[in-house]
PAZAPA-4460 file (N, C-alpha, C; in steps of 0.05 Angstrom, whole numbers, plus 32768, in hexadecimal, padded with zeros to 4 digits):
% residues 237
    n_x    n_y    n_z   ca_x   ca_y   ca_z    c_x    c_y    c_z   seq   type   mol
   7EC7   8797   8FA7   7EE2   878C   8FB0   7EEA   8792   8FCB     1      M     A
   7EF6   8780   8FD8   7EFE   8787   8FF3   7F1A   877A   8FF8     2      D     A
   7F2A   8788   9008   7F45   8780   900D   7F44   8768   9020     3      A     A
   7F55   8754   901C   7F56   873E   902D   7F74   8732   902D     4      S     A
   7F77   871A   9038   7F92   870E   9039   7F8F   86F2   9035     5      G     A
   7FA7   86E5   9030   7FA8   86C8   902B   7FBA   86BB   9042     6      T     A
   7FBB   86A2   9042   7FC7   8695   9057   7FE3   869A   9059     7      D     A
   7FF1   86A0   9042   800D   86A6   9043   8013   86C4   9045     8      D     A
   7FFF   86D4   904A   8001   86F3   904C   8008   86FF   9033     9      D     A
   8002   86EF   9019   8005   86FB   9000   7FEF   870F   8FFB    10      T     A
   7FF5   8728   8FF5   7FDE   873B   8FF2   7FC9   8730   8FE0    11      P     A
   7FAF   8730   8FE5   7F99   8728   8FD5   7F84   873A   8FD5    12      A     A
   7F73   8739   8FC0   7F59   8749   8FC1   7F43   8734   8FBB    13      L     A
   7F2B   8738   8FC8   7F15   8728   8FC3   7F04   8735   8FB0    14      G     A
   7EFA   8729   8F9A   7EEB   8734   8F83   7ECF   8727   8F82    15      V     A
   7EBB   8739   8F84   7E9F   872F   8F81   7E95   8738   8F67    16      W     A
   7E8C   8726   8F57   7E7E   872D   8F3E   7E61   872D   8F42    17      T     A
   7E53   8747   8F3C   7E37   8749   8F40   7E29   8749   8F25    18      V     A
   7E15   8739   8F25   7E04   8736   8F0A   7DE8   8736   8F12    19      A     A
   7DD8   8744   8F01   7DB9   8744   8F08   7DB3   8748   8F24    20      A     A
   7DC2   875A   8F33   7DBD   8761   8F4E   7DC4   874D   8F62    21      G     A
   7DD1   8737   8F5A   7DDB   8722   8F6D   7DF8   871C   8F6A    22      A     A
   7E05   8716   8F7F   7E21   870E   8F7E   7E23   86F2   8F6E    23      I     A
   7E30   86F3   8F56   7E32   86DA   8F45   7E4B   86CA   8F4B    24      A     A
   7E60   86D5   8F50   7E77   86C5   8F56   7E88   86D4   8F6B    25      T     A
   7E98   86C6   8F78   7EAB   86D2   8F8C   7EC7   86C1   8F88    26      T     A
   7EDA   86D4   8F83   7EF7   86C9   8F81   7F0A   86DA   8F8E    27      S     A
   7F22   86CD   8F94   7F38   86DD   8FA1   7F4F   86E0   8F8A    28      A     A
   7F57   86FA   8F8A   7F6A   8703   8F75   7F85   870B   8F82    29      V     A
   7F98   86FD   8F7D   7FB2   8705   8F89   7FBE   871D   8F7D    30      T     A
   7FC5   8731   8F8D   7FD2   8748   8F84   7FEF   8745   8F85    31      A     A
   7FFC   874C   8F6D   8018   8747   8F6A   802B   875B   8F7A    32      P     A
   8028   875C   8F98   8036   876C   8FA8   8041   875D   8FBC    33      L     A
   8055   8749   8FB8   805F   873A   8FCE   8072   8748   8FE1    34      P     A
   807C   875C   8FDC   8091   876B   8FEC   8082   8785   8FF7    35      D     A
   8069   8789   8FF4   805C   87A1   8FFF   8044   879A   9010    36      L     A
   803F   87AF   9023   8026   87AC   9033   8012   87C2   902A    37      I     A
   7FFC   87BB   9023   7FE8   87CE   9018   7FD6   87D9   9030    38      V     A
   7FD4   87F3   9033   7FC6   87FE   904A   7FAB   880B   903F    39      S     A
   7FAA   8810   9026   7F90   881F   901B   7F93   881C   8FFC    40      A     A
   7F7A   881E   8FEE   7F7B   881C   8FD4   7F61   882A   8FC9    41      Y     A
   7F60   8831   8FB0   7F4A   883F   8FA2   7F46   8837   8F87    42      A     A
   7F2E   882E   8F81   7F27   8828   8F64   7F27   883F   8F52    43      W     A
   7F2E   883A   8F38   7F29   884F   8F23   7F0C   8852   8F1E    44      S     A
   7F03   8867   8F15   7EE7   8868   8F0B   7EDC   8855   8EF8    45      P     A
   7EEE   884C   8EE6   7EE7   8836   8ED3   7EE8   881B   8EE0    46      A     A
   7EF1   8818   8EF5   7EF2   87FF   8F06   7F08   87EA   8EF9    47      G     A
   7F1C   87F4   8EEB   7F31   87E3   8EDE   7F4C   87E6   8EEA    48      D     A
   7F4E   87F8   8EFC   7F67   87FE   8F08   7F65   8805   8F28    49      R     A
   7F7B   8800   8F34   7F7C   8807   8F53   7F96   8816   8F58    50      I     A
   7F94   882A   8F68   7FAE   8837   8F72   7FAC   882D   8F8E    51      V     A
   7FC3   8822   8F9A   7FC7   8819   8FB3   7FDA   882A   8FC4    52      A     A
   7FD5   882F   8FDE   7FEB   8839   8FF0   7FF9   8824   8FFB    53      V     A
   8012   8820   8FF8   8022   8809   9002   803B   8811   900E    54      A     A
   8047   8800   901C   8061   8802   902A   8071   87EB   9026    55      A     A
   808C   87EC   9023   809D   87D8   9020   809F   87C5   903B    56      D     A
   809D   87AE   903A   809D   879A   9050   80B5   879D   9061    57      R     A
   80CC   87A1   9053   80E7   87A1   9064   80EE   87BE   906C    58      S     A
   80EC   87D2   905A   80F6   87EC   9061   80E0   8801   906C    59      S     A
   80C8   87F8   9065   80B1   880A   906E   80AB   8823   905C    60      G     A
   80BC   8823   9046   80BA   883B   9033   80A1   8839   9025    61      Q     A
   8091   8851   9025   8078   8852   9019   8075   8858   8FFC    62      G     A
   8062   884F   8FEF   8060   8855   8FD3   8043   8851   8FC7    63      R     A
   803E   885C   8FB0   8025   8857   8FA3   8029   8840   8F8E    64      L     A
   8015   882F   8F8B   8018   8819   8F79   7FFF   8818   8F68    65      V     A
   8004   8816   8F4D   7FED   8813   8F3B   7FE9   87F4   8F32    66      L     A
   7FD0   87EB   8F36   7FC8   87D1   8F30   7FB2   87D0   8F19    67      L     A
   7FB4   87BD   8F06   7FA1   87BF   8EEF   7F93   87A4   8EF0    68      E     A
   7F77   87A4   8EEB   7F6A   878C   8EE9   7F6E   8782   8ECC    69      L     A
   7F74   8766   8EC9   7F79   875B   8EAF   7F61   875B   8E9C    70      D     A
   7F66   8753   8E85   7F4E   8755   8E71   7F39   8742   8E79    71      D     A
   7F3E   872E   8E87   7F27   871C   8E8E   7F1A   8723   8EA9    72      A     A
   7F25   8737   8EB7   7F1C   8740   8ED0   7F21   872C   8EE8    73      G     A
   7F34   871A   8EE2   7F37   8704   8EF7   7F53   8707   8F06    74      A     A
   7F61   871B   8F00   7F7B   871E   8F0C   7F84   873C   8F0A    75      G     A
   7F99   8740   8F1C   7FA5   875B   8F1C   7FC2   8759   8F15    76      L     A
   7FCD   8770   8F07   7FE7   8770   8EFF   7FF1   878B   8F07    77      R     A
   800B   878E   8F0C   8019   87A8   8F13   8018   87B8   8EFA    78      R     A
   800F   87D1   8EFD   800C   87E3   8EE6   8024   87F9   8EE6    79      G     A
   8027   8805   8ED0   803B   881B   8ED0   8032   8835   8EDF    80      P     A
   8046   883E   8EEF   8040   8857   8EFE   805A   8867   8F00    81      L     A
   8059   887F   8EF5   806E   8893   8EF4   807E   8891   8F10    82      D     A
   8098   8891   8F10   80A6   8890   8F2C   809F   88AD   8F3D    83      P     A
   809A   88C0   8F2E   8095   88DB   8F3A   807C   88D7   8F4D    84      Q     A
   8069   88C5   8F43   8050   88C1   8F54   8056   88AB   8F67    85      I     A
   8062   8894   8F5C   8066   887C   8F6E   8074   887F   8F88    86      E     A
   8087   8892   8F84   809A   8894   8F9D   808D   88A7   8FB4    87      D     A
   8075   88AE   8FB2   8067   88BD   8FC8   805A   88AA   8FDB    88      H     A
   805B   88B1   8FF6   804F   88A1   900B   8034   88AF   9015    89      R     A
   8021   88A6   9007   8009   88B2   900E   7FFD   88AB   9029    90      A     A
   7FEF   88BF   9035   7FE4   88BB   904F   7FC9   88AD   904F    91      A     A
   7FBD   88AC   9039   7FA1   889D   9038   7F9F   8896   901B    92      D     A
   7F88   8889   9014   7F82   887F   8FFB   7F7E   8897   8FE8    93      A     A
   7F8C   8896   8FCD   7F8A   88A9   8FB9   7F6E   88AD   8FB0    94      P     A
   7F67   88C3   8FA5   7F4C   88C7   8F9A   7F4E   88CB   8F7C    95      V     A
   7F44   88BC   8F6C   7F42   88BC   8F50   7F30   88D4   8F44    96      W     A
   7F3B   88E2   8F30   7F2B   88F4   8F23   7F15   88E7   8F14    97      S     A
   7EFE   88F5   8F0F   7EE6   88E9   8F00   7EF0   88DC   8EE5    98      P     A
   7F01   88E9   8ED9   7F0D   88E0   8EBF   7F21   88C9   8EC4    99      S     A
   7F2C   88C5   8ED9   7F3E   88AE   8EDB   7F5C   88B5   8ED5   100      G     A
   7F61   88CD   8ED0   7F7C   88D4   8EC6   7F8E   88E4   8EDB   101      D     A
   7F81   88EB   8EF1   7F90   88FA   8F07   7F87   88ED   8F24   102      R     A
   7F9A   88F1   8F36   7F98   88E8   8F51   7F9A   88FE   8F66   103      L     A
   7F8C   88FE   8F79   7F90   890F   8F8F   7F9A   88FC   8FA8   104      L     A
   7FAE   8905   8FB7   7FB2   88F7   8FD0   7FC0   8906   8FE3   105      F     A
   7FBD   88FF   8FFD   7FCA   8912   9013   7FE3   8905   901B   106      P     A
   7FF9   8917   9023   8010   890E   902C   8016   891C   9048   107      V     A
   8023   8910   9059   8027   891B   9075   803C   8930   9071   108      T     A
   8039   8947   907B   804B   895C   907D   804E   8969   9099   109      A     A
   8063   895F   90A8   8066   8968   90C3   8050   895C   90D5   110      G     A
   8040   896E   90E0   8029   8966   90F2   8011   8968   90E2   111      V     A
   8013   8972   90C8   7FF9   8974   90B6   7FFA   8963   909E   112      G     A
   7FEB   8969   9089   7FE9   895A   9072   7FE6   8970   905B   113      H     A
   7FF2   8969   9042   7FEE   8977   902B   7FE0   8965   9017   114      N     A
   7FD3   8971   9004   7FC4   8964   8FEC   7FD4   8965   8FD4   115      V     A
   7FDC   894F   8FC6   7FEB   894E   8FAE   7FDA   8946   8F98   116      L     A
   7FDF   8951   8F80   7FD1   894A   8F67   7FE5   893D   8F54   117      L     A
   7FDD   8925   8F49   7FEF   8915   8F38   7FE0   8913   8F1E   118      A     A
   7FF0   8917   8F08   7FE5   8911   8EEE   7FF0   88F6   8EE5   119      D     A
   7FE1   88E3   8EE1   7FE9   88C9   8EDA   7FF6   88C7   8EBF   120      L     A
   7FEE   88D6   8EAC   7FF9   88D4   8E91   8015   88E1   8E8F   121      A     A
   8018   88F9   8E9A   8030   8907   8E9A   8044   8901   8EB1   122      G     A
   803C   88F7   8EC8   804A   88EE   8EDF   8050   8908   8EEF   123      G     A
   8045   891F   8EEB   8048   8935   8EFB   803A   8933   8F12   124      E     A
   8046   893E   8F2A   803A   8940   8F44   803D   895D   8F4F   125      V     A
   8028   896A   8F57   8029   8984   8F63   8019   8987   8F7B   126      E     A
   8024   8998   8F8F   8015   899B   8FA5   7FFD   89B0   8FA4   127      P     A
   7FE6   89A7   8FAD   7FD0   89BA   8FAC   7FCF   89CB   8FC7   128      L     A
   7FDC   89C2   8FDB   7FDE   89D0   8FF3   7FFD   89CD   8FFC   129      T     A
   8006   89DF   900B   8024   89E0   9015   8027   89E3   9032   130      T     A
   8011   89E9   9040   8013   89EB   905D   7FF9   89E6   906A   131      S     A
   7FF8   89DF   9085   7FDF   89DB   9094   7FDA   89BB   9092   132      G     A
   7FC0   89B6   909D   7FB8   899C   909D   7FA0   899B   9089   133      D     A
   7FA5   8991   9072   7F92   8990   905D   7F8A   8973   9055   134      N     A
   7F72   896E   9057   7F68   8952   9058   7F4E   8951   9044   135      V     A
   7F48   8935   9042   7F2E   8931   9036   7F28   893C   901A   136      N     A
   7F3C   8940   9008   7F39   894A   8FEE   7F27   8937   8FDF   137      A     A
   7F15   8943   8FCF   7F02   8938   8FBE   7EFE   8948   8FA5   138      V     A
   7EFA   893A   8F8D   7EF7   8945   8F75   7ED7   894F   8F73   139      W     A
   7ED6   8965   8F66   7EBA   896F   8F5C   7EB1   8958   8F47   140      M     A
   7E97   8955   8F44   7E8E   893D   8F34   7E96   8942   8F16   141      P     A
   7E99   895B   8F0D   7EA2   895D   8EF3   7EC0   895F   8EF0   142      D     A
   7ED0   895D   8F06   7EEC   895B   8F04   7EFA   8978   8F01   143      G     A
   7EEB   898B   8F00   7EF6   89A7   8EFB   7F04   89B2   8F15   144      R     A
   7EFC   89A8   8F2D   7F08   89B3   8F46   7F0A   899E   8F5C   145      G     A
   7F17   89A5   8F72   7F1E   8996   8F88   7F16   89A5   8F9F   146      V     A
   7F08   8995   8FB3   7EFF   899F   8FCB   7F10   8992   8FE0   147      L     A
   7F1B   89A3   8FF3   7F29   8998   900A   7F25   89A5   9023   148      F     A
   7F2A   899A   903A   7F24   89A4   9055   7F40   89AA   9063   149      L     A
   7F42   89C0   9071   7F59   89C6   907F   7F51   89CA   909E   150      S     A
   7F5E   89B6   90AD   7F59   89B7   90CA   7F6C   89C8   90D9   151      W     A
   7F61   89D7   90EF   7F71   89E7   9100   7F65   89E7   911A   152      S     A
   7F71   89F3   912D   7F66   89F5   9149   7F4A   8A03   914A   153      R     A
   7F45   8A13   9135   7F2D   8A24   9135   7F17   8A16   9125   154      S     A
   7F1D   89FD   911B   7F08   89F0   910E   7F0F   89E7   90F0   155      G     A
   7EFC   89E7   90DC   7F03   89DD   90C2   7EFB   89F3   90AD   156      T     A
   7F10   89F5   909B   7F0C   8A08   9085   7F07   89F7   906B   157      T     A
   7EF4   89FD   905E   7EEE   89F3   9042   7EF4   8A03   902C   158      W     A
   7F06   89F6   9019   7F11   8A05   9001   7F0A   89F7   8FEA   159      T     A
   7F03   8A05   8FD5   7EFF   89F7   8FBB   7F14   8A03   8FA6   160      L     A
   7F25   89F0   8F99   7F36   89F9   8F85   7F2A   89F5   8F69   161      L     A
   7F2D   8A09   8F59   7F23   8A07   8F3D   7F3B   89FF   8F2E   162      D     A
   7F3E   89E7   8F27   7F55   89DE   8F18   7F56   89E7   8EFA   163      L     A
   7F3F   89EC   8EF0   7F3B   89F4   8ED4   7F45   8A11   8ECE   164      A     A
   7F46   8A1F   8EE4   7F4D   8A3D   8EE3   7F68   8A44   8EF2   165      S     A
   7F79   8A33   8EF2   7F95   8A3B   8EFE   7F95   8A36   8F1C   166      G     A
   7F87   8A20   8F27   7F8A   8A1C   8F44   7F80   8A32   8F57   167      R     A
   7F6D   8A41   8F4D   7F61   8A57   8F5D   7F52   8A4A   8F74   168      R     A
   7F5B   8A53   8F8D   7F4B   8A46   8FA4   7F34   8A5A   8FAD   169      G     A
   7F1D   8A4F   8FB4   7F06   8A5D   8FBD   7EFE   8A55   8FDA   170      T     A
   7EFF   8A66   8FEC   7EF7   8A61   9006   7EDA   8A5B   9009   171      F     A
   7ED1   8A44   9012   7EB5   8A3F   9012   7EA8   8A49   902E   172      L     A
   7EB5   8A3E   9041   7EAC   8A45   905D   7EBD   8A3A   9074   173      F     A
   7EB8   8A40   908C   7EC8   8A37   90A2   7EB6   8A33   90B8   174      H     A
   7EB9   8A1A   90C3   7EA7   8A0F   90DA   7EB8   8A09   90F0   175      R     A
   7EB0   8A11   9108   7EBE   8A0C   9124   7EBB   89F2   912F   176      Q     A
   7EBA   89DC   911D   7EBA   89C2   9124   7ECD   89B1   9112   177      V     A
   7ECE   8998   9117   7EDF   8987   9107   7ECE   8979   90F3   178      L     A
   7ECF   8982   90DA   7EC0   8976   90C2   7ED3   8965   90B4   179      D     A
   7EC5   8951   90A6   7ED5   893E   9097   7EC5   8930   9082   180      S     A
   7ED2   8921   9071   7EC7   890B   905D   7EB2   8918   904B   181      R     A
   7EB6   892F   903F   7EA2   893C   902E   7E9C   8928   9015   182      P     A
   7E84   892C   900C   7E7B   891C   8FF3   7E6A   892C   8FE0   183      A     A
   7E6E   892C   8FC7   7E5D   893E   8FB6   7E44   892C   8FAB   184      W     A
   7E30   893D   8FAA   7E1A   892E   8F97   7E21   892F   8F7A   185      S     A
   7E14   891D   8F6B   7E1C   891A   8F50   7E1A   8934   8F3F   186      S     A
   7E08   8944   8F46   7E06   895E   8F35   7E1A   8974   8F41   187      D     A
   7E27   896F   8F55   7E37   8983   8F5F   7E2B   8999   8F70   188      G     A
   7E13   8997   8F77   7E04   89AF   8F83   7E01   89AA   8FA1   189      Q     A
   7E07   8992   8FAB   7E05   898B   8FC9   7E1C   897C   8FD3   190      T     A
   7E25   8984   8FEC   7E3A   8974   8FF8   7E2D   8968   9011   191      L     A
   7E38   8950   9018   7E32   8942   9031   7E4C   8940   903F   192      A     A
   7E4D   8941   905A   7E67   893F   9069   7E61   8936   9084   193      F     A
   7E76   892B   9091   7E75   8921   90AC   7E81   8938   90BF   194      A     A
   7E78   8938   90D9   7E83   894D   90E9   7E82   8941   9106   195      S     A
   7E95   894D   9118   7E98   8946   9134   7E98   895F   9145   196      Y     A
   7E88   8960   9159   7E87   8977   916D   7E7A   896E   9186   197      A     A
   7E85   8974   919D   7E79   8970   91B5   7E70   8953   91B9   198      E     A
   7E86   8940   91B3   7E83   8925   91B6   7E6A   8918   91A7   199      Q     A
   7E65   8924   918F   7E4E   891B   9180   7E57   891A   9164   200      R     A
   7E51   8903   9155   7E56   8903   9138   7E3B   890A   9129   201      F     A
   7E40   8914   9112   7E28   891E   9103   7E30   891E   90E4   202      S     A
   7E1B   891D   90D5   7E1B   8920   90BA   7E09   8937   90AF   203      I     A
   7E19   8947   909D   7E0A   8961   9094   7E07   8960   9076   204      W     A
   7DF4   8971   906B   7DF5   8977   904F   7DF8   8994   904C   205      T     A
   7E01   899C   9034   7E05   89B7   902C   7DFD   89BB   9011   206      L     A
   7DE9   89CC   900C   7DDF   89D5   8FF2   7DF0   89EE   8FEB   207      D     A
   7E00   89EB   8FD5   7E12   89FF   8FCF   7E03   8A1B   8FC4   208      L     A
   7DE9   8A17   8FBD   7DD9   8A2D   8FB6   7DD6   8A42   8FCC   209      A     A
   7DD2   8A39   8FE4   7DD1   8A4C   8FFC   7DE5   8A4C   9011   210      D     A
   7DF7   8A35   900D   7E0E   8A34   901E   7E0A   8A2E   903D   211      G     A
   7DF1   8A22   9041   7DE9   8A1D   905D   7DEC   8A00   9063   212      Q     A
   7DFE   89F7   9076   7DFF   89DB   907E   7DE5   89D3   908D   213      P     A
   7DDB   89BB   9089   7DC3   89B1   9096   7DC9   8997   90A3   214      R     A
   7DC1   8995   90BA   7DC6   897B   90CA   7DB3   8966   90C1   215      L     A
   7DBE   894D   90BB   7DAF   8935   90B0   7DAD   8920   90C5   216      A     A
   7DC4   8919   90D4   7DC5   8903   90E5   7DD8   890C   90FD   217      I     A
   7DD0   8907   9115   7DE3   8909   912C   7DE2   88F0   913D   218      V     A
   7DFD   88EA   9148   7DFF   88D0   9155   7E18   88D2   9168   219      S     A
   7E15   88C2   917F   7E2D   88C0   9190   7E41   88AA   9186   220      R     A
   7E3A   889C   9173   7E4A   8889   9165   7E57   8896   914D   221      Q     A
   7E6E   888E   9145   7E7B   8897   912F   7E6C   888E   9116   222      E     A
   7E69   88A2   9104   7E5C   889C   90EB   7E6F   889C   90D4   223      L     A
   7E69   8889   90C0   7E7C   8888   90A9   7E79   889E   9096   224      G     A
   7E89   889E   907E   7E87   88B1   906C   7E6C   88B4   905E   225      A     A
   7E61   88CA   905D   7E47   88C9   904B   7E4A   88C5   902E   226      P     A
   7E37   88BA   9021   7E37   88B8   9004   7E1A   88BD   8FFA   227      R     A
   7E19   88C9   8FE3   7E02   88CF   8FD4   7DF8   88B5   8FC6   228      F     A
   7DE0   88AD   8FC7   7DD6   8898   8FBA   7DBD   88A0   8FAB   229      V     A
   7DAF   888E   8F9D   7D9B   8897   8F8B   7D83   88A3   8F9B   230      G     A
   7D7F   889C   8FB3   7D68   88A7   8FC4   7D71   88BB   8FDA   231      W     A
   7D8A   88C5   8FDA   7D92   88D5   8FEF   7DAD   88D3   8FF7   232      G     A
   7DB2   88D9   9012   7DCD   88D9   901E   7DCC   88BF   9031   233      T     A
   7DE3   88B1   9032   7DE4   889C   9044   7DFE   889D   9051   234      T     A
   7E01   8892   906A   7E19   8891   907B   7E1A   8877   908B   235      A     A
   7E31   8869   908D   7E34   8851   909B   7E42   8856   90B5   236      G     A
   7E40   8842   90C7   7E4E   8842   90E1   7E63   882D   90E1   237      R     A
***
């Protein structure tokens, strides 16, 4: 699915149905958001819901919006979202937990960012960070913990929060460069991430067993977020 627009600027989404390895149908689905401008969105793990970052067209007030795919998979409807979650102006697309019941999202705090954790069932929102510039939060593959990066003038600090044991944070390492966009392997044993230093962009991998970052790709052009696929790590431009 990809975001698009219609002639009258009504928010819409393009839906591609894939069958037997080929695109079977293409259709446009109008999203029920006539008074909002959507800037980012994220699919749920099950592929039946979307959380979108939106702003009111007239006031500019930001909010989160839940959209649900209808039973036929041919349309979207506005879904229920607790006001305690909806009223937040996220700085980027939320990240769904592997189980689809919680969200991570960043909010702007002064000149930095904090990471918030939202429980979709109960409506509770709690800060996982309260100061600094904390970005790129991602779930561990088993959903037990959250990894996030903290930027400062001295570089990037990597921290892992164990949510299952009372939010205890574990310092992983600090690098004197600007790291970003971490991604986990499916077994939770390896990380891939982007980095920038000395006017060069690069992709690195990190085996948690030895804690040593290893250079995979270097370029003078900006590289996209790395992702693990069946045959290794990939990054787009």
